N, C-alpha and C positions, 0 to 999 in steps of 0.2 A: 632423100625425101621419102622414100618408101618406109624406112625405119622410123622416121618422125611421125608418119601417119599411123603406124602401128602403135607407137607409144601413146599417142594423144587421142586416139579416136574415141575412147570411152569418156574422157574428160570433155571433149568437144560436144559429144552427143548430150551429156548431162547438162552442160551449160546452155546449149541451145534450147533444150526442152524446158529449162527453168526460166528462160528469158524470152527469146524470139517466138517460141511456139506456145507459151503458156496460155495466152489469152486469145489465141486464134480459133476460129470455128473449126469444128471437126471435119467438115466437108472441104474439098479442094486442097491444093498444095501450094504453099507460098513459093515465089520465085526468088532466085538468088543468083548473084554474079560473083565468080571467083576471080579476083584480080591478081594477075601473076600466078596463074594456075599451074605452070609447069606441065608435066605429063599427065596431070589430072588425078593424082592420088587422093587429094582431099575431096575433090568433086565426087569420086566414087564412094567415099565414106558417107557424104552428105546426100547422095542422090536418092536415098530412100526417104528422106525427110523434105526435100525441096526439088523443084524443077530448076536445075542448075545449068548455067552457061558459064563459059570461062574465056579469059583473054590472057595472052602472054606475048611478050616482045620477041621471044626466041622461036624462030620458025621450026627448028627441030623439035622443040617441046610441043608445039602446036600440032605438028604432024603425028607425033607419037600419041597424043591425046585423041586425035581424030581416028587413028588406027584402032583405038580401043573403044570407039563408038561414042565419044563425048562431043558435045556441042561447044567447040572452041574456035576462036578466031585470033589472028595475029593483030595485036594492037599494043600501044604504049600506055602504061598505067597513068602517066601524067596527063593524057588527053584521051579519056575514054570515049569510044565512038557510039554513045547511046544518048538518048534524050533524057531530060530531067525526069526523075522519079520513075525510071524504067523497071526497077526491081524492088521487091519487098525488103530484101536484105542484100547488102554488098559487103563482101568480106575479103580478107587476105590472110595469108599465113606464110611466115618466114620470107616476107617480101620487103618490108620497110627498111630492114637493115641494109638492103642492097640498092635502093633507089637513090637517084640524085637529089630529089626534093620530096621528102616524105610528107611535108605539109601540103604540097600541091597534090600528091596522090590521095591523101585522106580527104582533101577538099573535093576532088573529083568523085571519090567514092560517095561522099555525102550528096553531091549533086544528082547522081543517077539513082540514089536510093529513095524509096517512098518512106521508109520507116527506120530500118536498123543499119548502122554502120559498125562493123565488127572486125577486130583484129584477133584472129584465133590464136596466134602464137608468134612471139618475137623473143629471141634469147637475150640474156644479159651475161656475157661471159666475164664481165668484171666482178660478178658475184659468185662465180663458180667455186666450188670447194672440192678438193681432192685430198684424201687421207689414206695412208700415213703422210706425215708432214713433209717427207722428202719429195712427195709428188706435188706439192704446192705450186712449183713453177709451171706446171702444165696449163693452169688457167691463164697465166700471163702469155704463154706461148700461143694458145688458141686465140686469145684476144688480139695479139699482134698479127696473127695470121689473117684474121678477118679484115683488120685495118689495112694490111698490105694489099689485100685484094680489092680495096675500095669500099668496104662495108663499114658499118657502124656497130661494133660489138657490144655497145652499151645501149642499144635502141630500146630494150625492154623497159628500162626505168624512165624513158622519155615519153611513153605512150600517152599518159594523161595530159602532158603538156602539148603534144602534137594534136590531140583531139581538141583540146581547149582552143588552140590556135585557129581551128576551123569552126568554132562556135558549137562544139559538141561536149557535153558533160559525160565523161566515160566512167563506167565502173571498171576498175582495173584489179586484176588478181593474178595469182601465179598457179600454174598447173602443178600437180604433185610431181616433185622432182627428185625424190629419193628412192632409189631402187633397192630391193632386197638383195641379199647376197646371191641367191639363185639366179636372179635376172642379171646381176653384174657378171656372173660367170658365163651366162649365155651370150652376153653382148660384149664381153671384154675384147675379143679379137677385132670385132667390127669397130669398136670405139678406139682401139689403138690404131687401126688403119686410118680412121678419121684424123687422129692427132698427127699421124705421119703426113697426111695431106696438108696440114697447116704449117708444117716445118719448112719454111721457105729459105732458110740459110744454113750454113754449116754448123753454126753454134747451136741452133735448135736441133738439128739432126744428132749432133754429139750428145746433147742433153738427153734426148730420147733414148739413145743407146745406153747411157749410164743409168737411166731410170727404169728401163725395161725389167731388170731383175727384181727391183722393188715392187713394181706393178704385179709381176707374175706371182711373187711370194704372197702379197697381200690378197690376191684373188684366191690362191690355193688355201691360205690359212683362214680365209673368211673374215679378214680384218679391214677389207677395202670399204671406204665410204665415199660416195660422190653425191654432190648436189649440183644439178644443172638447171638453174632457174630459167623458166620459159613463161613469159607473161602473156596475158590476154586483156583485151579491152572491148567493152560492149557499150554502145551509145545508141539511144533511141532518138531518132530525128524528130519525131512528133508522135503524139498519142493517136490511137485509133479515132476515126471520125473527124 
C-alpha cells in the first residue's frame, strides 16, 4: 500500500486539481471520505487538499491509522455509517477488487457524497505486460493469485459499468503505468517479492524460480519493460448549486 501511494500520488493530485478542486472557491477546504482507507496512506497524501475522514473494516488497519493521527473509524464499505450527502467527495483506492458487492459499495459512496464519487485506483492484471516475452506468464500468475484470494483482478476495466449501475456517468482513465529503467531497477526486488506473494501453489513457485534469471538479466541489461494498468474513475453526482 505504501509503494502504491508513492507511485500514484502525483497522478492523484493532478487529477483532483483538474476535476474536484477546479471550480471550488479558494477559501475553505472540501471534505472527503476515504472508503477502505487501510492504514491511511492515501489519506495522508490528500490531507493537504481535503479535510479527510476514513473507514475500514479491518480493526488493525484502523488502529494503525489512528496511531498516525488520522480520523478513522471501523465500518463496512457496504453500509457506510453516515447520513446522505455528508462529504463533498467520497473516494476509494484499491478497494473494489476486494469487496463482495462493488455495485453496493459505489451506491453507498454515492449516497453519502454531496458531489463527487471517485475511484482513485483499481488494477487490471489481465492487461499487464511483462517483457522479455519469457516473462509473459507473470501476468497470468498475478491474476490467478488475486482471484484465489477472493478478489477480482479485472476490476479496472469494469469501473464505467459499475458506476453506470449506480446512475453515475464516470470519466474513466488510466494512470501512467510504464516505468523507466532506473525506476524498474529501484523497484525490481520489491516487485519480485510481490510476485512471490501471489504464488499460491507449487507450479507458480517453480515458474518463478525458472524465470528469476530472465528477470535479473533483463533488469541488468536495461531491456525490461513493464506495463501495470491502474484505472481511475471520476463521477460528479450533481453540479454546484
